[in-house]
Backbone bond lengths (Angstrom), bond angles and torsions (degrees), N, CA, C in turn:
res aa  C-N    CA-C-N  psi(-1)  N-CA   C-N-CA  omega(-1)  CA-C   N-CA-C  phi
1 M - - - 1.461 - - 1.529 108.51 -
2 N 1.353 117.10 125.50 1.454 120.39 -178.76 1.529 110.91 -85.29
3 T 1.356 115.35 175.90 1.467 121.13 -175.49 1.525 111.93 -60.75
4 K 1.327 116.83 -39.32 1.456 120.39 -178.58 1.528 110.77 -63.69
5 E 1.322 114.93 -41.04 1.465 119.51 -179.75 1.528 111.16 -67.73
6 V 1.342 116.54 -37.85 1.470 120.45 178.00 1.521 110.45 -63.19
7 L 1.352 116.82 -46.26 1.458 121.49 179.02 1.532 110.93 -61.46
8 S 1.339 115.52 -39.78 1.463 120.48 179.25 1.525 110.54 -63.63
9 L 1.322 115.58 -37.24 1.462 120.41 179.85 1.521 111.24 -62.65
10 F 1.329 117.26 -44.28 1.463 120.87 -177.29 1.520 112.75 -77.64
11 Q 1.333 116.40 -16.69 1.463 119.23 178.91 1.524 112.42 -88.69
12 S 1.365 116.98 -12.46 1.471 120.74 -178.97 1.522 109.98 -90.83
13 D 1.338 115.50 167.48 1.461 120.36 177.61 1.529 109.68 -65.62
14 I 1.340 115.10 142.33 1.469 119.90 -178.45 1.523 109.95 -89.72
15 V 1.299 115.08 127.55 1.469 122.23 172.65 1.522 106.62 -121.93
16 A 1.348 117.12 114.54 1.462 120.95 -172.91 1.530 111.72 -114.85
17 I 1.312 114.90 149.44 1.471 122.42 172.54 1.516 107.57 -113.40
18 N 1.316 116.99 117.34 1.462 122.02 -177.49 1.524 110.18 -97.03
19 L 1.337 116.52 118.66 1.458 121.79 -179.19 1.520 112.71 -99.45
20 G 1.315 117.27 -0.42 1.460 120.77 -177.51 1.515 112.06 -110.30
21 L 1.327 115.55 -150.33 1.459 120.53 177.36 1.524 109.68 -64.32
22 P 1.322 118.14 145.56 1.475 120.63 179.11 1.527 112.32 -55.33
23 G 1.336 116.87 -30.42 1.464 120.52 -179.93 1.513 113.00 -61.99
24 F 1.350 116.01 -24.26 1.466 118.95 -179.96 1.528 111.65 -62.16
25 A 1.313 116.41 -26.35 1.467 119.49 -174.46 1.523 113.12 -96.32
26 E 1.334 116.95 0.83 1.467 119.35 -174.37 1.528 112.99 -60.88
27 N 1.328 116.66 -41.05 1.475 119.44 -179.82 1.521 111.55 -62.91
28 L 1.344 115.42 -40.98 1.459 119.22 179.70 1.524 110.66 -64.86
29 V 1.333 115.87 -42.44 1.464 119.66 178.28 1.521 110.28 -62.76
30 G 1.338 115.55 -36.88 1.463 120.45 178.71 1.511 112.52 -61.70
31 F 1.324 117.22 -28.89 1.477 121.33 178.49 1.528 112.05 -91.51
32 G 1.347 115.19 7.12 1.461 118.04 175.85 1.506 115.04 87.94
33 A 1.321 118.31 10.81 1.469 120.62 -179.44 1.527 110.91 -78.80
34 D 1.328 114.55 150.56 1.466 119.94 173.33 1.523 108.87 -82.16
35 V 1.329 116.66 127.35 1.465 121.18 -178.05 1.524 110.12 -129.60
36 V 1.317 115.50 131.94 1.476 121.44 174.41 1.516 107.84 -106.92
37 N 1.338 116.42 118.77 1.462 120.76 177.87 1.528 109.87 -89.93
38 V 1.316 116.27 119.93 1.461 121.30 178.95 1.530 109.05 -83.02
39 D 1.335 116.10 130.00 1.465 121.11 179.13 1.524 108.08 -74.32
40 W 1.298 116.88 93.44 1.468 122.38 -174.56 1.515 109.71 -136.06
41 Q 1.317 115.65 146.44 1.463 120.43 172.94 1.520 108.69 -144.26
42 P 1.305 118.36 157.64 1.466 120.92 -178.79 1.524 110.45 -60.25
43 P 1.326 117.62 149.77 1.461 120.24 176.34 1.520 110.98 -53.81
44 A 1.334 116.02 139.67 1.471 122.93 -179.80 1.515 111.97 59.45
45 G 1.328 116.93 21.26 1.450 120.45 179.13 1.514 113.76 65.86
46 G 1.330 116.84 17.81 1.457 120.76 -178.91 1.512 113.68 83.64
47 N 1.349 117.13 2.56 1.466 121.37 178.56 1.527 109.08 -74.37
48 L 1.338 116.81 114.57 1.470 120.36 -173.82 1.522 112.39 -63.94
49 A 1.337 117.34 -39.92 1.462 120.45 -179.40 1.526 110.39 -63.71
50 A 1.341 115.58 -44.79 1.461 119.73 179.25 1.523 110.76 -66.66
51 L 1.327 116.44 -37.35 1.458 121.20 179.63 1.531 111.05 -63.33
52 K 1.329 116.97 -42.31 1.468 120.86 177.36 1.518 111.07 -63.55
53 A 1.343 116.04 -38.64 1.466 120.00 178.60 1.524 110.39 -64.22
54 L 1.339 117.10 -40.64 1.459 120.98 177.55 1.526 111.39 -64.52
55 E 1.327 115.97 -38.16 1.464 119.82 179.02 1.524 110.83 -65.09
56 R 1.351 115.94 -38.96 1.469 119.09 177.79 1.519 110.99 -63.95
57 L 1.336 115.89 -39.81 1.463 119.69 178.84 1.529 110.70 -64.58
58 E 1.335 115.08 -40.02 1.460 119.43 -178.59 1.525 111.34 -65.31
59 K 1.342 115.73 -34.57 1.459 119.98 -178.41 1.531 112.37 -80.38
60 S 1.341 116.20 -18.39 1.463 119.34 -178.72 1.524 109.69 -72.01
61 A 1.301 115.32 171.59 1.466 120.33 -177.46 1.524 110.70 -61.17
62 R 1.305 116.19 135.71 1.447 121.60 179.22 1.529 110.15 -71.90
63 V 1.327 116.66 141.25 1.456 121.28 177.11 1.521 108.83 -86.83
64 D 1.325 115.54 131.38 1.460 120.29 175.82 1.522 107.38 -79.59
65 I 1.337 116.23 97.14 1.461 121.03 -174.04 1.524 111.54 -62.10
66 E 1.324 116.96 -41.28 1.463 119.96 -179.76 1.523 110.71 -61.46
67 A 1.335 115.94 -43.48 1.464 119.80 179.82 1.525 111.28 -66.99
68 A 1.348 115.93 -38.97 1.461 120.22 179.19 1.533 110.72 -64.80
69 N 1.336 116.99 -42.86 1.462 120.53 178.15 1.524 111.09 -63.53
70 A 1.314 115.66 -40.77 1.467 119.77 179.67 1.528 110.73 -63.66
71 E 1.333 116.51 -39.49 1.464 120.46 178.98 1.525 110.57 -67.64
72 A 1.344 116.98 -38.20 1.465 120.64 178.25 1.524 110.83 -62.34
73 V 1.333 116.24 -44.79 1.466 120.49 178.62 1.521 110.36 -64.15
74 R 1.335 116.50 -41.01 1.469 120.03 179.91 1.525 110.89 -60.50
75 R 1.336 116.16 -42.68 1.469 119.61 -178.92 1.517 111.82 -67.94
76 I 1.342 117.04 -36.74 1.459 120.13 177.51 1.526 110.44 -63.77
77 L 1.326 116.18 -45.60 1.463 120.31 -178.69 1.534 112.07 -69.48
78 A 1.322 116.22 -30.96 1.468 120.18 -178.49 1.525 112.57 -87.11
79 A 1.324 116.88 -9.09 1.469 120.41 -176.53 1.519 112.09 -63.32
80 E 1.330 115.28 150.58 1.466 122.33 176.70 1.535 108.16 -130.96
81 P 1.348 117.20 71.32 1.468 119.78 -177.56 1.525 111.64 -72.46
82 M 1.326 116.11 124.55 1.457 121.69 -178.86 1.535 109.66 -126.10
83 V 1.331 116.62 128.84 1.461 120.38 173.22 1.521 106.84 -76.88
84 I 1.328 116.61 117.32 1.468 119.59 -174.78 1.526 112.97 -111.70
85 G 1.345 117.48 -7.17 1.448 117.67 179.44 1.514 113.39 172.88
86 I 1.323 114.58 178.92 1.462 122.80 174.51 1.520 107.29 -128.19
87 G 1.309 116.61 131.48 1.459 120.17 -178.89 1.515 111.45 -136.89
88 K 1.303 116.07 169.05 1.453 122.32 175.11 1.522 107.99 -80.73
89 A 1.325 116.78 134.08 1.463 120.38 -175.67 1.524 112.18 -53.18
90 L 1.324 117.37 -42.70 1.462 120.97 -178.11 1.525 111.92 -60.32
91 D 1.319 116.73 -34.94 1.465 121.53 -176.57 1.523 112.97 -92.81
92 T 1.340 116.51 -9.42 1.465 119.84 -168.89 1.526 114.33 -120.27
93 V 1.309 116.36 -46.09 1.468 121.18 -174.13 1.530 110.13 -78.02
94 P 1.325 118.45 127.06 1.475 121.50 -178.83 1.524 112.42 -56.19
95 G 1.332 116.22 128.24 1.452 121.15 175.86 1.523 115.30 79.03
96 M 1.327 117.54 2.75 1.468 119.67 -178.87 1.518 110.31 -68.39
97 A 1.347 116.17 144.37 1.465 121.36 -179.34 1.528 108.95 -147.50
98 K 1.330 116.73 162.22 1.459 121.16 -176.99 1.528 112.36 -66.51
99 D 1.334 116.74 -27.07 1.464 119.57 -179.43 1.526 112.33 -97.71
100 L 1.335 116.35 14.89 1.462 121.29 -176.47 1.527 110.66 -113.72
101 V 1.320 116.63 132.74 1.460 122.62 174.23 1.523 107.93 -116.75
102 L 1.325 116.53 119.24 1.463 120.87 177.02 1.522 108.48 -91.19
103 H 1.320 116.43 142.69 1.461 120.88 -176.48 1.520 110.92 -136.59
104 S 1.319 116.04 163.99 1.460 120.98 176.35 1.524 109.87 -74.96
105 G 1.329 116.13 161.23 1.459 120.63 175.50 1.517 114.20 80.83
106 P 1.343 116.62 -172.30 1.466 122.49 -177.56 1.522 111.92 -77.13
107 P 1.342 117.53 172.77 1.476 120.50 177.84 1.527 111.26 -54.70
108 I 1.332 115.58 139.11 1.459 120.10 -178.89 1.524 109.34 -157.70
109 S 1.307 116.42 149.10 1.458 121.31 177.84 1.528 109.00 -96.54
110 W 1.319 116.39 163.08 1.460 122.15 -177.30 1.535 111.94 -55.02
111 D 1.322 117.28 -43.91 1.462 120.26 -175.39 1.515 113.38 -66.99
112 K 1.327 117.63 -19.16 1.466 120.81 -178.38 1.530 112.82 -102.24
113 M 1.326 117.25 -0.78 1.470 120.21 -179.19 1.525 111.03 -71.34
114 C 1.333 116.30 148.03 1.458 120.79 175.50 1.532 109.17 -74.66
115 G 1.316 116.56 167.20 1.454 121.85 -176.92 1.520 114.53 -55.38
116 P 1.359 119.11 -51.08 1.458 119.73 -179.57 1.529 113.09 -60.84
117 M 1.341 117.39 -37.58 1.467 118.66 179.53 1.528 110.37 -68.98
118 K 1.323 117.19 -39.32 1.465 119.55 176.28 1.525 110.12 -61.39
119 G 1.343 115.63 -40.09 1.453 119.39 177.96 1.513 111.90 -62.19
120 A 1.332 116.82 -40.72 1.463 121.15 178.64 1.527 110.87 -64.92
121 V 1.337 116.51 -40.27 1.466 120.21 178.21 1.528 109.90 -64.42
122 I 1.325 117.04 -43.84 1.469 121.00 177.96 1.522 110.20 -57.84
123 G 1.337 116.12 -47.78 1.457 120.30 178.56 1.512 112.63 -61.83
124 G 1.343 116.46 -39.76 1.462 120.42 179.59 1.518 112.26 -63.54
125 L 1.324 116.90 -39.59 1.469 121.07 -179.37 1.531 110.94 -70.71
126 I 1.337 116.54 -36.57 1.466 119.72 176.02 1.525 109.84 -68.01
127 Y 1.325 116.29 -43.37 1.475 121.93 178.60 1.525 111.26 -57.92
128 E 1.329 116.84 -38.45 1.464 121.03 -178.82 1.530 112.56 -78.53
129 G 1.335 116.65 -7.97 1.455 119.44 -178.17 1.516 113.09 79.22
130 L 1.320 116.44 13.11 1.465 120.99 179.27 1.524 111.57 -83.52
131 A 1.334 116.25 -15.93 1.462 121.62 177.19 1.519 108.18 -143.70
132 A 1.330 115.70 146.37 1.462 120.27 -177.65 1.526 112.27 -88.70
133 N 1.317 116.31 -22.93 1.460 120.25 -178.03 1.524 109.86 -155.00
134 A 1.340 115.99 179.14 1.468 120.98 -176.52 1.514 112.20 -62.08
135 K 1.321 116.88 -40.71 1.468 120.35 -178.55 1.525 110.27 -61.68
136 E 1.329 117.12 -47.85 1.464 120.36 178.73 1.522 110.95 -62.45
137 A 1.332 116.30 -39.16 1.467 120.69 -179.44 1.528 111.32 -64.10
138 E 1.326 116.92 -41.80 1.467 120.57 178.94 1.522 110.88 -64.67
139 E 1.310 116.88 -43.09 1.463 120.81 179.18 1.525 110.77 -63.41
140 L 1.338 116.29 -40.63 1.462 120.47 179.63 1.527 110.79 -67.73
141 A 1.326 116.13 -41.88 1.469 120.44 -179.90 1.522 111.50 -63.71
142 A 1.329 116.93 -33.09 1.465 121.21 -178.88 1.523 112.27 -80.90
143 S 1.321 116.35 -14.32 1.466 119.98 178.77 1.527 109.90 -83.77
144 E 1.301 116.84 178.04 1.467 120.77 178.53 1.530 111.63 -94.37
145 K 1.325 115.89 11.72 1.466 119.69 -179.71 1.528 112.50 -82.23
146 I 1.329 116.26 -15.18 1.457 121.47 178.93 1.523 109.01 -117.63
147 R 1.329 116.14 134.96 1.462 121.36 178.29 1.524 109.88 -104.74
148 F 1.330 115.81 149.77 1.462 121.65 177.52 1.531 108.70 -123.13
149 D 1.335 115.18 142.79 1.461 119.70 179.26 1.528 108.38 -153.88
150 P 1.333 118.67 146.28 1.466 120.61 178.07 1.532 111.37 -64.66
151 C 1.313 115.89 144.70 1.464 120.55 177.31 1.529 111.75 -56.44
152 H 1.345 115.86 -40.92 1.463 118.33 -173.96 1.529 113.38 -69.11
153 H 1.332 117.68 -11.29 1.460 119.74 173.08 1.528 111.34 -76.28
154 H 1.338 115.75 -7.81 1.465 121.01 -177.04 1.534 110.93 -127.92
155 N 1.313 116.63 28.20 1.469 123.03 179.58 1.525 112.00 58.49
156 A 1.330 116.42 27.97 1.461 121.05 -177.82 1.523 110.30 -120.79
157 V 1.331 115.18 169.16 1.462 120.60 176.37 1.517 108.93 -130.57
158 G 1.328 115.67 148.35 1.464 121.47 177.98 1.509 109.21 -127.62
159 P 1.333 118.70 112.02 1.469 120.80 -178.41 1.516 112.41 -71.11
160 M 1.324 116.38 141.14 1.470 122.78 176.56 1.537 110.57 53.62
161 A 1.344 117.18 -126.55 1.468 120.64 176.76 1.517 110.40 -95.04
162 G 1.329 115.96 16.92 1.459 121.75 -175.00 1.517 113.93 -62.91
163 V 1.322 115.31 150.17 1.456 121.47 176.92 1.519 109.00 -123.79
164 M 1.304 115.46 164.84 1.461 121.91 176.14 1.517 108.01 -125.71
165 T 1.333 116.58 128.01 1.459 121.53 177.89 1.526 109.66 -121.07
166 A 1.309 115.76 170.82 1.461 121.83 -167.95 1.521 115.29 -57.29
167 S 1.329 118.33 -37.56 1.468 121.01 -173.47 1.522 113.94 -87.63
168 M 1.308 117.63 -7.60 1.464 120.03 -175.19 1.525 112.05 -70.20
169 P 1.337 117.75 135.92 1.462 120.12 173.59 1.527 109.53 -73.45
170 V 1.315 116.57 145.32 1.466 120.69 -177.96 1.526 110.67 -133.86
171 W 1.304 115.09 146.71 1.457 121.02 170.25 1.526 108.19 -70.47
172 I 1.315 116.40 140.01 1.462 121.51 176.84 1.525 107.58 -110.91
173 V 1.313 116.60 117.31 1.463 121.78 -177.40 1.524 109.57 -117.85
174 E 1.310 116.05 128.41 1.461 121.59 177.40 1.525 109.93 -113.15
175 N 1.321 115.91 130.28 1.458 121.20 174.91 1.530 107.09 -87.49
176 K 1.331 116.27 100.46 1.462 121.07 -175.18 1.523 112.61 -62.36
177 A 1.332 116.95 -26.11 1.463 120.17 -177.18 1.521 111.98 -73.20
178 F 1.337 117.38 -35.37 1.462 120.45 -173.98 1.526 113.56 -123.24
179 G 1.335 116.93 -7.67 1.459 119.91 175.06 1.515 116.18 82.77
180 N 1.329 118.52 2.37 1.468 119.65 179.61 1.526 110.80 -85.20
181 M 1.335 115.52 155.98 1.458 122.33 -176.23 1.526 110.45 -115.00
182 A 1.337 116.15 156.78 1.460 121.80 176.04 1.525 108.99 -145.45
183 Y 1.347 115.29 154.26 1.462 120.67 -175.27 1.522 109.66 -137.94
184 C 1.334 115.68 142.05 1.459 120.48 179.97 1.522 109.41 -148.82
185 T 1.324 117.00 141.94 1.457 120.79 177.00 1.526 110.57 -68.16
186 L 1.325 117.18 159.59 1.453 122.18 177.82 1.524 110.00 -73.80
187 N 1.322 115.81 142.61 1.466 120.54 -179.85 1.526 110.12 -64.84
188 E 1.324 116.04 133.29 1.469 121.25 -178.51 1.525 113.39 -79.88
189 G 1.324 117.29 -10.68 1.453 119.67 -175.92 1.517 111.48 91.73
190 L 1.343 116.14 -155.30 1.462 121.16 -176.55 1.530 111.35 -101.45
191 G 1.311 116.37 177.41 1.461 121.11 178.96 1.510 112.13 86.44
192 K 1.326 116.20 -149.96 1.461 121.32 178.87 1.520 108.84 -72.83
193 V 1.324 116.09 117.57 1.467 120.57 -176.12 1.530 110.51 -137.40
194 L 1.325 115.33 155.24 1.462 121.55 -178.14 1.521 111.59 -62.94
195 R 1.337 117.16 -35.26 1.465 119.88 -175.99 1.526 112.75 -65.30
196 Y 1.338 117.32 -15.74 1.465 121.54 175.19 1.519 111.60 -103.77
197 G 1.336 116.85 6.00 1.453 120.16 175.94 1.513 115.33 94.12
198 A 1.344 118.23 6.22 1.463 120.61 178.73 1.528 109.77 -80.34
199 Y 1.327 116.70 143.34 1.469 118.74 -179.90 1.529 111.81 -144.87
200 S 1.320 116.84 29.36 1.460 120.94 177.95 1.529 110.17 -69.54
201 D 1.340 116.17 173.32 1.464 121.03 -177.91 1.520 111.73 -55.98
202 E 1.351 117.07 -40.31 1.464 119.20 -177.51 1.540 111.70 -66.43
203 V 1.334 116.67 -30.80 1.469 120.29 177.22 1.530 110.02 -67.28
204 I 1.336 116.03 -46.26 1.461 120.70 179.78 1.525 110.52 -64.61
205 E 1.325 116.75 -40.17 1.470 120.98 179.09 1.522 111.02 -62.48
206 R 1.340 116.50 -40.73 1.465 119.16 179.26 1.525 111.13 -67.00
207 L 1.319 116.86 -39.36 1.471 119.88 177.51 1.524 110.60 -61.91
208 K 1.323 116.72 -40.65 1.464 120.90 178.14 1.532 110.89 -66.06
209 W 1.339 116.02 -38.72 1.465 119.96 177.52 1.533 111.03 -64.45
210 I 1.332 115.84 -41.22 1.466 119.53 176.83 1.523 110.39 -60.58
211 E 1.340 116.08 -43.57 1.463 120.74 -178.26 1.528 112.48 -68.03
212 K 1.340 116.32 -46.89 1.465 120.69 -170.82 1.523 114.10 -86.84
213 E 1.331 117.86 -30.82 1.457 119.85 -173.45 1.530 113.89 -117.13
214 L 1.343 117.02 -53.91 1.463 119.66 -175.14 1.527 112.48 -66.65
215 A 1.331 117.33 -50.42 1.465 120.68 -176.23 1.530 112.88 -58.30
216 P 1.343 119.83 -45.24 1.474 119.29 178.50 1.531 112.93 -61.10
217 I 1.352 116.89 -37.18 1.463 119.93 179.08 1.523 110.68 -67.18
218 L 1.337 115.80 -45.89 1.469 120.03 179.09 1.529 110.93 -63.41
219 S 1.312 116.44 -38.83 1.463 120.84 180.00 1.520 110.27 -62.61
220 K 1.354 116.44 -43.56 1.467 120.52 179.84 1.519 110.70 -66.39
221 A 1.333 116.34 -41.22 1.462 120.57 178.51 1.523 111.09 -62.30
222 L 1.315 116.30 -38.77 1.464 120.87 179.46 1.526 110.89 -67.29
223 E 1.324 116.00 -36.66 1.466 120.09 176.43 1.528 110.58 -61.78
224 L 1.325 116.47 -41.84 1.464 121.03 -179.25 1.528 111.52 -71.44
225 H 1.332 115.72 -37.33 1.467 120.80 -176.97 1.521 112.25 -79.95
226 G 1.322 116.92 -38.69 1.455 121.59 -173.00 1.521 110.35 96.09
227 P 1.331 118.73 173.59 1.468 122.94 -177.47 1.531 112.07 -53.38
228 M 1.337 116.08 144.26 1.459 121.78 178.96 1.526 110.08 -106.47
229 D 1.328 115.50 134.35 1.465 121.89 -178.83 1.523 109.44 -80.33
230 M 1.340 116.40 105.03 1.458 120.59 -177.60 1.534 112.31 -68.24
231 K 1.321 117.89 -32.86 1.469 119.41 -179.35 1.525 110.26 -64.17
232 S 1.312 116.59 -38.04 1.464 120.47 178.29 1.529 110.40 -66.86
233 I 1.344 115.63 -42.35 1.464 119.24 179.95 1.530 110.78 -64.18
234 I 1.339 116.19 -43.70 1.472 120.77 179.39 1.522 110.51 -61.91
235 A 1.338 117.45 -40.93 1.471 121.54 179.32 1.518 110.87 -62.63
236 Q 1.345 116.95 -41.32 1.457 120.53 179.18 1.519 111.58 -65.73
237 I 1.340 116.35 -39.74 1.460 120.91 178.97 1.533 110.53 -63.63
238 L 1.339 116.24 -44.44 1.461 120.58 179.50 1.516 111.47 -64.96
C-alpha cells in the first residue's frame, strides 16, 4: 500500500469489525464509527481443563464419518429385531433399581427438567408407592434419595417425556443379527398419559392396570405365539 492509499484510508469513514469484548469498540463508537461486534468467545469458554481435553480429541485419530454412517445403515438394514417377551423393569433392564428413574433424552437433574418430564417423574414415584401425592413426589425427586439416568444408558428407550420405573412392564426385544437387547415400556394409549407428564388418579390407575392385567395377558399370548418379527411389523406399518 503506497502513501496515497494510506492517506485515503484515514480520510474515509471507519468501519470496524470487533473480534474481542464489546468494550474494545466503545472508543470507536464514541467517535461515530460503524462497528460490527462478532459473537465470539474463547474455545471451551476459556476453561483450561476443557481446552486440553479438546486438544487431545483433535490430536486423536480422526473418525471417518462417511464410513461410520455407512456402517450404521448396514447394521440397521441387517438387524433382526424380535420381540421375545415382557418382563418387569426391575428384573429385566440392566442396572434398574427401586430408587432409579430412567428418562428420555440426555443426562439431566430434577431442577433442570421441563414441566412434562417433571410430571412424568411425579407420576412414576406415585405409581411406585414411593410418594402419596404430588407434593411428596416433588420433595423426593429434589432430594438425593432418587437417582435419574437416561434410558439409553440401560439399553432402553423412553418415548416423549416418558419415564421408566422399577415396577413397569417392558417389552423385551432381541436383535438376532447382533445379539444386543432393548427394552421399552408398554404404550399407555391415548388421553391423559404419563409420557406427556400427566399424573392424575386415572393415569396411575391405567398404569396399574397395564402392570397387573394387560402385561400378563400379552406375555402369555407371546409365549403361545412365539417371538414376533419387528422388522416385518414395521414394514407393514410403513
